[in-house]
mmCIF file as Biopython writes it, N, C-alpha, C and O atoms, coordinates in Angstrom:
data_model
#
loop_
_atom_site.group_PDB
_atom_site.id
_atom_site.type_symbol
_atom_site.label_atom_id
_atom_site.label_alt_id
_atom_site.label_comp_id
_atom_site.label_asym_id
_atom_site.label_entity_id
_atom_site.label_seq_id
_atom_site.pdbx_PDB_ins_code
_atom_site.Cartn_x
_atom_site.Cartn_y
_atom_site.Cartn_z
_atom_site.occupancy
_atom_site.B_iso_or_equiv
_atom_site.auth_seq_id
_atom_site.auth_asym_id
_atom_site.pdbx_PDB_model_num
ATOM 1   N N  . ALA A ? 1  ? 0.843  -1.199 0.000   1.0 0.0 1  A 1 
ATOM 2   C CA . ALA A ? 1  ? 0.000  0.000  0.000   1.0 0.0 1  A 1 
ATOM 3   C C  . ALA A ? 1  ? 0.874  1.243  0.000   1.0 0.0 1  A 1 
ATOM 4   O O  . ALA A ? 1  ? 0.575  2.220  -0.687  1.0 0.0 1  A 1 
ATOM 5   N N  . TYR A ? 2  ? 1.966  1.206  0.778   1.0 0.0 2  A 1 
ATOM 6   C CA . TYR A ? 2  ? 2.874  2.356  0.864   1.0 0.0 2  A 1 
ATOM 7   C C  . TYR A ? 2  ? 3.536  2.640  -0.473  1.0 0.0 2  A 1 
ATOM 8   O O  . TYR A ? 2  ? 3.659  3.796  -0.879  1.0 0.0 2  A 1 
ATOM 9   N N  . ILE A ? 3  ? 3.966  1.575  -1.164  1.0 0.0 3  A 1 
ATOM 10  C CA . ILE A ? 3  ? 4.609  1.727  -2.471  1.0 0.0 3  A 1 
ATOM 11  C C  . ILE A ? 3  ? 3.608  2.274  -3.489  1.0 0.0 3  A 1 
ATOM 12  O O  . ILE A ? 3  ? 3.961  3.119  -4.312  1.0 0.0 3  A 1 
ATOM 13  N N  . LYS A ? 4  ? 2.375  1.802  -3.440  1.0 0.0 4  A 1 
ATOM 14  C CA . LYS A ? 4  ? 1.349  2.257  -4.389  1.0 0.0 4  A 1 
ATOM 15  C C  . LYS A ? 4  ? 1.091  3.759  -4.229  1.0 0.0 4  A 1 
ATOM 16  O O  . LYS A ? 4  ? 0.891  4.460  -5.220  1.0 0.0 4  A 1 
ATOM 17  N N  . ILE A ? 5  ? 1.096  4.253  -2.992  1.0 0.0 5  A 1 
ATOM 18  C CA . ILE A ? 5  ? 0.883  5.683  -2.744  1.0 0.0 5  A 1 
ATOM 19  C C  . ILE A ? 5  ? 2.028  6.497  -3.347  1.0 0.0 5  A 1 
ATOM 20  O O  . ILE A ? 5  ? 1.794  7.522  -3.987  1.0 0.0 5  A 1 
ATOM 21  N N  . ILE A ? 6  ? 3.257  6.042  -3.145  1.0 0.0 6  A 1 
ATOM 22  C CA . ILE A ? 6  ? 4.421  6.758  -3.652  1.0 0.0 6  A 1 
ATOM 23  C C  . ILE A ? 6  ? 4.404  6.813  -5.180  1.0 0.0 6  A 1 
ATOM 24  O O  . ILE A ? 6  ? 4.564  7.885  -5.764  1.0 0.0 6  A 1 
ATOM 25  N N  . PHE A ? 7  ? 4.210  5.654  -5.830  1.0 0.0 7  A 1 
ATOM 26  C CA . PHE A ? 7  ? 4.268  5.612  -7.274  1.0 0.0 7  A 1 
ATOM 27  C C  . PHE A ? 7  ? 3.001  6.152  -7.927  1.0 0.0 7  A 1 
ATOM 28  O O  . PHE A ? 7  ? 2.967  6.382  -9.136  1.0 0.0 7  A 1 
ATOM 29  N N  . GLY A ? 8  ? 1.966  6.351  -7.125  1.0 0.0 8  A 1 
ATOM 30  C CA . GLY A ? 8  ? 0.745  6.954  -7.646  1.0 0.0 8  A 1 
ATOM 31  C C  . GLY A ? 8  ? 0.874  8.462  -7.738  1.0 0.0 8  A 1 
ATOM 32  O O  . GLY A ? 8  ? 0.090  9.117  -8.424  1.0 0.0 8  A 1 
ATOM 33  N N  . ASN A ? 9  ? 1.861  9.014  -7.049  1.0 0.0 9  A 1 
ATOM 34  C CA . ASN A ? 9  ? 2.096  10.460 -7.058  1.0 0.0 9  A 1 
ATOM 35  C C  . ASN A ? 9  ? 3.456  10.740 -7.703  1.0 0.0 9  A 1 
ATOM 36  O O  . ASN A ? 9  ? 4.494  10.436 -7.114  1.0 0.0 9  A 1 
ATOM 37  N N  . PRO A ? 10 ? 3.455  11.320 -8.915  1.0 0.0 10 A 1 
ATOM 38  C CA . PRO A ? 10 ? 4.714  11.573 -9.642  1.0 0.0 10 A 1 
ATOM 39  C C  . PRO A ? 10 ? 5.702  12.420 -8.845  1.0 0.0 10 A 1 
ATOM 40  O O  . PRO A ? 10 ? 6.909  12.185 -8.909  1.0 0.0 10 A 1 
ATOM 41  N N  . TYR A ? 11 ? 5.203  13.401 -8.097  1.0 0.0 11 A 1 
ATOM 42  C CA . TYR A ? 11 ? 6.086  14.270 -7.324  1.0 0.0 11 A 1 
ATOM 43  C C  . TYR A ? 11 ? 6.774  13.490 -6.207  1.0 0.0 11 A 1 
ATOM 44  O O  . TYR A ? 11 ? 7.977  13.634 -5.992  1.0 0.0 11 A 1 
ATOM 45  N N  . LEU A ? 12 ? 5.996  12.656 -5.492  1.0 0.0 12 A 1 
ATOM 46  C CA . LEU A ? 12 ? 6.584  11.856 -4.418  1.0 0.0 12 A 1 
ATOM 47  C C  . LEU A ? 12 ? 7.571  10.837 -4.966  1.0 0.0 12 A 1 
ATOM 48  O O  . LEU A ? 12 ? 8.588  10.541 -4.339  1.0 0.0 12 A 1 
ATOM 49  N N  . THR A ? 13 ? 7.257  10.301 -6.153  1.0 0.0 13 A 1 
ATOM 50  C CA . THR A ? 13 ? 8.168  9.334  -6.770  1.0 0.0 13 A 1 
ATOM 51  C C  . THR A ? 13 ? 9.500  10.000 -7.085  1.0 0.0 13 A 1 
ATOM 52  O O  . THR A ? 13 ? 10.561 9.450  -6.792  1.0 0.0 13 A 1 
ATOM 53  N N  . MET A ? 14 ? 9.440  11.200 -7.690  1.0 0.0 14 A 1 
ATOM 54  C CA . MET A ? 14 ? 10.645 11.937 -8.042  1.0 0.0 14 A 1 
ATOM 55  C C  . MET A ? 14 ? 11.424 12.282 -6.773  1.0 0.0 14 A 1 
ATOM 56  O O  . MET A ? 14 ? 12.645 12.132 -6.725  1.0 0.0 14 A 1 
ATOM 57  N N  . LEU A ? 15 ? 10.712 12.741 -5.753  1.0 0.0 15 A 1 
ATOM 58  C CA . LEU A ? 15 ? 11.348 13.125 -4.499  1.0 0.0 15 A 1 
ATOM 59  C C  . LEU A ? 15 ? 12.027 11.924 -3.844  1.0 0.0 15 A 1 
ATOM 60  O O  . LEU A ? 15 ? 13.122 12.036 -3.294  1.0 0.0 15 A 1 
ATOM 61  N N  . SER A ? 16 ? 11.354 10.772 -3.913  1.0 0.0 16 A 1 
ATOM 62  C CA . SER A ? 16 ? 11.910 9.560  -3.315  1.0 0.0 16 A 1 
ATOM 63  C C  . SER A ? 16 ? 13.211 9.146  -3.998  1.0 0.0 16 A 1 
ATOM 64  O O  . SER A ? 16 ? 14.181 8.774  -3.338  1.0 0.0 16 A 1 
ATOM 65  N N  . PHE A ? 17 ? 13.216 9.216  -5.347  1.0 0.0 17 A 1 
ATOM 66  C CA . PHE A ? 17 ? 14.429 8.843  -6.070  1.0 0.0 17 A 1 
ATOM 67  C C  . PHE A ? 17 ? 15.562 9.832  -5.807  1.0 0.0 17 A 1 
ATOM 68  O O  . PHE A ? 17 ? 16.725 9.437  -5.724  1.0 0.0 17 A 1 
ATOM 69  N N  . ILE A ? 18 ? 15.225 11.123 -5.675  1.0 0.0 18 A 1 
ATOM 70  C CA . ILE A ? 18 ? 16.249 12.128 -5.378  1.0 0.0 18 A 1 
ATOM 71  C C  . ILE A ? 18 ? 16.854 11.865 -3.996  1.0 0.0 18 A 1 
ATOM 72  O O  . ILE A ? 18 ? 18.073 11.904 -3.828  1.0 0.0 18 A 1 
ATOM 73  N N  . LEU A ? 19 ? 15.987 11.595 -3.004  1.0 0.0 19 A 1 
ATOM 74  C CA . LEU A ? 19 ? 16.485 11.323 -1.663  1.0 0.0 19 A 1 
ATOM 75  C C  . LEU A ? 19 ? 17.321 10.050 -1.631  1.0 0.0 19 A 1 
ATOM 76  O O  . LEU A ? 19 ? 18.355 9.990  -0.967  1.0 0.0 19 A 1 
ATOM 77  N N  . LEU A ? 20 ? 16.859 9.028  -2.361  1.0 0.0 20 A 1 
ATOM 78  C CA . LEU A ? 20 ? 17.582 7.762  -2.404  1.0 0.0 20 A 1 
ATOM 79  C C  . LEU A ? 20 ? 18.951 7.961  -3.051  1.0 0.0 20 A 1 
ATOM 80  O O  . LEU A ? 20 ? 19.945 7.391  -2.602  1.0 0.0 20 A 1 
ATOM 81  N N  . HIS A ? 21 ? 18.996 8.777  -4.115  1.0 0.0 21 A 1 
ATOM 82  C CA . HIS A ? 21 ? 20.250 9.046  -4.823  1.0 0.0 21 A 1 
ATOM 83  C C  . HIS A ? 21 ? 21.237 9.771  -3.907  1.0 0.0 21 A 1 
ATOM 84  O O  . HIS A ? 21 ? 22.408 9.398  -3.836  1.0 0.0 21 A 1 
ATOM 85  N N  . HIS A ? 22 ? 20.767 10.801 -3.209  1.0 0.0 22 A 1 
ATOM 86  C CA . HIS A ? 22 ? 21.637 11.556 -2.312  1.0 0.0 22 A 1 
ATOM 87  C C  . HIS A ? 22 ? 22.127 10.679 -1.163  1.0 0.0 22 A 1 
ATOM 88  O O  . HIS A ? 22 ? 23.275 10.789 -0.732  1.0 0.0 22 A 1 
ATOM 89  N N  . PHE A ? 23 ? 21.240 9.802  -0.668  1.0 0.0 23 A 1 
ATOM 90  C CA . PHE A ? 23 ? 21.616 8.912  0.428   1.0 0.0 23 A 1 
ATOM 91  C C  . PHE A ? 23 ? 22.675 7.922  -0.028  1.0 0.0 23 A 1 
ATOM 92  O O  . PHE A ? 23 ? 23.609 7.616  0.713   1.0 0.0 23 A 1 
ATOM 93  N N  . THR A ? 24 ? 22.525 7.411  -1.274  1.0 0.0 24 A 1 
ATOM 94  C CA . THR A ? 24 ? 23.502 6.477  -1.833  1.0 0.0 24 A 1 
ATOM 95  C C  . THR A ? 24 ? 24.851 7.157  -2.004  1.0 0.0 24 A 1 
ATOM 96  O O  . THR A ? 24 ? 25.888 6.591  -1.658  1.0 0.0 24 A 1 
ATOM 97  N N  . VAL A ? 25 ? 24.833 8.382  -2.543  1.0 0.0 25 A 1 
ATOM 98  C CA . VAL A ? 25 ? 26.072 9.149  -2.717  1.0 0.0 25 A 1 
ATOM 99  C C  . VAL A ? 25 ? 26.726 9.397  -1.358  1.0 0.0 25 A 1 
ATOM 100 O O  . VAL A ? 25 ? 27.944 9.296  -1.213  1.0 0.0 25 A 1 
ATOM 101 N N  . PHE A ? 26 ? 25.890 9.726  -0.361  1.0 0.0 26 A 1 
ATOM 102 C CA . PHE A ? 26 ? 26.398 9.969  0.987   1.0 0.0 26 A 1 
ATOM 103 C C  . PHE A ? 26 ? 27.085 8.732  1.552   1.0 0.0 26 A 1 
ATOM 104 O O  . PHE A ? 26 ? 28.153 8.831  2.155   1.0 0.0 26 A 1 
ATOM 105 N N  . LEU A ? 27 ? 26.469 7.564  1.355   1.0 0.0 27 A 1 
ATOM 106 C CA . LEU A ? 27 ? 27.063 6.321  1.849   1.0 0.0 27 A 1 
ATOM 107 C C  . LEU A ? 27 ? 28.379 6.023  1.144   1.0 0.0 27 A 1 
ATOM 108 O O  . LEU A ? 27 ? 29.341 5.580  1.772   1.0 0.0 27 A 1 
ATOM 109 N N  . ILE A ? 28 ? 28.421 6.268  -0.168  1.0 0.0 28 A 1 
ATOM 110 C CA . ILE A ? 28 ? 29.645 6.016  -0.935  1.0 0.0 28 A 1 
ATOM 111 C C  . ILE A ? 28 ? 30.763 6.942  -0.465  1.0 0.0 28 A 1 
ATOM 112 O O  . ILE A ? 28 ? 31.899 6.505  -0.282  1.0 0.0 28 A 1 
ATOM 113 N N  . LEU A ? 29 ? 30.440 8.228  -0.270  1.0 0.0 29 A 1 
ATOM 114 C CA . LEU A ? 29 ? 31.459 9.200  0.115   1.0 0.0 29 A 1 
ATOM 115 C C  . LEU A ? 29 ? 31.970 8.988  1.535   1.0 0.0 29 A 1 
ATOM 116 O O  . LEU A ? 29 ? 33.111 9.325  1.850   1.0 0.0 29 A 1 
ATOM 117 N N  . THR A ? 30 ? 31.113 8.424  2.391   1.0 0.0 30 A 1 
ATOM 118 C CA . THR A ? 30 ? 31.525 8.243  3.788   1.0 0.0 30 A 1 
ATOM 119 C C  . THR A ? 30 ? 32.102 6.861  4.058   1.0 0.0 30 A 1 
ATOM 120 O O  . THR A ? 30 ? 32.584 6.593  5.158   1.0 0.0 30 A 1 
ATOM 121 N N  . SER A ? 31 ? 32.054 5.970  3.046   1.0 0.0 31 A 1 
ATOM 122 C CA . SER A ? 31 ? 32.584 4.626  3.252   1.0 0.0 31 A 1 
ATOM 123 C C  . SER A ? 31 ? 34.098 4.622  3.073   1.0 0.0 31 A 1 
ATOM 124 O O  . SER A ? 31 ? 34.620 5.398  2.273   1.0 0.0 31 A 1 
ATOM 125 N N  . PRO A ? 32 ? 34.814 3.767  3.799   1.0 0.0 32 A 1 
ATOM 126 C CA . PRO A ? 32 ? 36.272 3.738  3.735   1.0 0.0 32 A 1 
ATOM 127 C C  . PRO A ? 32 ? 36.817 3.307  2.374   1.0 0.0 32 A 1 
ATOM 128 O O  . PRO A ? 32 ? 37.928 3.687  2.003   1.0 0.0 32 A 1 
ATOM 129 N N  . ASP A ? 33 ? 36.045 2.520  1.633   1.0 0.0 33 A 1 
ATOM 130 C CA . ASP A ? 33 ? 36.517 2.041  0.329   1.0 0.0 33 A 1 
ATOM 131 C C  . ASP A ? 33 ? 35.825 2.794  -0.803  1.0 0.0 33 A 1 
ATOM 132 O O  . ASP A ? 33 ? 35.414 2.194  -1.796  1.0 0.0 33 A 1 
ATOM 133 N N  . ARG A ? 34 ? 35.698 4.127  -0.645  1.0 0.0 34 A 1 
ATOM 134 C CA . ARG A ? 34 ? 34.980 4.942  -1.631  1.0 0.0 34 A 1 
ATOM 135 C C  . ARG A ? 34 ? 35.682 4.965  -2.983  1.0 0.0 34 A 1 
ATOM 136 O O  . ARG A ? 34 ? 35.020 5.079  -4.014  1.0 0.0 34 A 1 
ATOM 137 N N  . GLU A ? 35 ? 37.002 4.860  -3.000  1.0 0.0 35 A 1 
ATOM 138 C CA . GLU A ? 35 ? 37.719 4.867  -4.275  1.0 0.0 35 A 1 
ATOM 139 C C  . GLU A ? 35 ? 37.291 3.689  -5.147  1.0 0.0 35 A 1 
ATOM 140 O O  . GLU A ? 35 ? 37.075 3.836  -6.349  1.0 0.0 35 A 1 
ATOM 141 N N  . ILE A ? 36 ? 37.173 2.520  -4.520  1.0 0.0 36 A 1 
ATOM 142 C CA . ILE A ? 36 ? 36.781 1.308  -5.242  1.0 0.0 36 A 1 
ATOM 143 C C  . ILE A ? 36 ? 35.348 1.440  -5.754  1.0 0.0 36 A 1 
ATOM 144 O O  . ILE A ? 36 ? 35.060 1.087  -6.898  1.0 0.0 36 A 1 
ATOM 145 N N  . LYS A ? 37 ? 34.446 1.951  -4.906  1.0 0.0 37 A 1 
ATOM 146 C CA . LYS A ? 37 ? 33.040 2.065  -5.277  1.0 0.0 37 A 1 
ATOM 147 C C  . LYS A ? 37 ? 32.838 3.069  -6.406  1.0 0.0 37 A 1 
ATOM 148 O O  . LYS A ? 37 ? 32.029 2.835  -7.304  1.0 0.0 37 A 1 
ATOM 149 N N  . ILE A ? 38 ? 33.562 4.182  -6.370  1.0 0.0 38 A 1 
ATOM 150 C CA . ILE A ? 38 ? 33.429 5.194  -7.429  1.0 0.0 38 A 1 
ATOM 151 C C  . ILE A ? 38 ? 33.906 4.628  -8.760  1.0 0.0 38 A 1 
ATOM 152 O O  . ILE A ? 38 ? 33.307 4.904  -9.799  1.0 0.0 38 A 1 
ATOM 153 N N  . LYS A ? 39 ? 34.975 3.841  -8.740  1.0 0.0 39 A 1 
ATOM 154 C CA . LYS A ? 39 ? 35.484 3.240  -9.976  1.0 0.0 39 A 1 
ATOM 155 C C  . LYS A ? 39 ? 34.501 2.235  -10.560 1.0 0.0 39 A 1 
ATOM 156 O O  . LYS A ? 39 ? 34.420 2.072  -11.777 1.0 0.0 39 A 1 
ATOM 157 N N  . GLN A ? 40 ? 33.742 1.554  -9.676  1.0 0.0 40 A 1 
ATOM 158 C CA . GLN A ? 40 ? 32.771 0.558  -10.134 1.0 0.0 40 A 1 
ATOM 159 C C  . GLN A ? 40 ? 31.548 1.211  -10.777 1.0 0.0 40 A 1 
ATOM 160 O O  . GLN A ? 40 ? 30.887 0.594  -11.613 1.0 0.0 40 A 1 
ATOM 161 N N  . MET A ? 41 ? 31.240 2.457  -10.394 1.0 0.0 41 A 1 
ATOM 162 C CA . MET A ? 41 ? 30.045 3.122  -10.908 1.0 0.0 41 A 1 
ATOM 163 C C  . MET A ? 41 ? 30.214 3.540  -12.358 1.0 0.0 41 A 1 
ATOM 164 O O  . MET A ? 41 ? 29.298 4.114  -12.947 1.0 0.0 41 A 1 
#
């Protein structure tokens, strides 16, 4: 039900992907093996 609400609203979907992207970048930048992860991307 939660997923249906998010994907039913284009704005929330876009916002969710933006937040997820920033969170992923944050995890990569703060991880000790960030050099390896950046090369893999």
